[in-house]
N, C-alpha and C positions, 0 to 999 in steps of 0.2 A: 504494500500500500504506500502511496506517495501523497502527501498533503503539503500545501504551501499557502503562504499568505505574504503579501507585499504591500508596502506603502512607499511607492517610488518617490513621492515628493519629499519624504523623510530619508530616503536612501536606505531602507531596512527591509529585510525579508527573512522568512523562516522556510526552510526546505526540510521536510521530515519524511524519512523512509523507514518503514518497519515491515517485517514479514516478507511476503512475496510481492515483488514489484512487477506488475503486468506490462505488456507492450503499451497499453494506453497510459499507464503511469509514467513510463519512460518518455513518451511523447510530451506529456505534461511537464516533466522535469526539463526536457530540452527547450520547450517554449519558455519556461521560466528563465533559463540561461540566456535565451535570445532577448527577452524583455530586459534583463539586466544590462546587456550590451547596448540596447537602444537607449535606456534611461541614464546610464552612467555619464555620458558626456554632458548632460543637462544639469548635473549636480555640481555644487561647489566643493564637494568632498567625495571620498570613495564610499561606495555602498558597503553596508555591514550585513553579512549573511550568516545566520545560524543554521548549520546543516547537521541534522541528526541522522545517523546511519546505524540501523540495527536490522539488516536485511541481507538477502542473497547478493552476491557480487555480480556485476554486469558481465555478460559474455563478451567475446572479442569484438563483435560488431558494435555493441553498445559502448565499449571502452574507446573504440576509435571515434565514434560520434562525440563522446564526452570530450576527448582530447581536441578534436577539431573545434568544438564550440568554445572550450576554455582557451584556445589559442587565438581567439578573435582579438584584434588590437584594442578594442574598447571594453573588453571584459577585464575589469580591474578591481574586484571587490576585496575586502577583508573577509575571509571565510573562517569561521570557527567551526571545525568539524568535531562533533561529539560522537565518540565510538569507543568501545572497549575491545574491538576486533583486532587481535594481534597481527593478522595478515595485512590489514589496511595500514596499521601503524608501521609495519615493516616496509611497505611500498613507499610510504612518505619519506622514511629515512633514506631508502635507496635513491629516491629522486633527488634528495639534497646532496647525497654523496656524488651522484652522477653530474651534478652541476645544473640540473634543470632549473631554469629561472623564468617561471611564467609571469605574466603581467599582474597576476593576483597574488595576495599574500594569504597563506592558509596555515593554521596551526591545529593540532589535534588535542582534544581534551577528554577527560573521563566523565565530566558532568556538564549539564546544561549551564549551571551557574558559573562554572569556570569559563566556559565559552563566552557567555554574555559579558562577564567582567573583562575579558581580553578585548572583545569588540568595543566596549565602552572606553577602555584605555586607548585603543588605537584611534578612536574617533574623538577622544578628548572630552568626554562627558557622558552623563547618563543617557540611556536610550530607552525611555519608558514605553514607547510604542512597540519596540522590539521585544521587550520583556513581556508585555501584555499579549502580543501575537504568539510568542513561544508558549506561554501558559495555556492559551486557548487551543492552539494546535495540539499540544500535548494531551489536553483533556479529550479533544475530539478523537485523536488516535487511540486513546485508551478505550473510548466508547465503541469504536469501530473494530477493535481487535477481535479476532476469532474467540468465541467463548465469552465475550464481554456481556454483561447484563445491563440493559438500559433502564 
């Protein structure tokens, strides 16, 4: 499942993946990345994106699509990626060692709070709209999870 919310005037977004991500979910995620590249040049600051990953990994085709979208010259957010997946963490370290220098800045965190705090530090102040969006998306994801009771 993939959920997202954005307030592009404020330059903030939440991208939340959990469980199985369908083809439709992937298309939604790719459209979010395109929208970020469209709105970024209009902002006086870099966008702040909280990305939560607790899901299956993308196949080779999806990884290629992700890389192409993230390589767009106007794709420049701060991304706080929240995951405890050791393989994802390993890939991030390997990219740093290989000297990969994308136009965006991404850090990995164990908790949503750590990610939000880092984004606020990068942007130089509190991001209440982002915190509210993150809480709302987290609640919605919990309700939509398999076996959830509404």
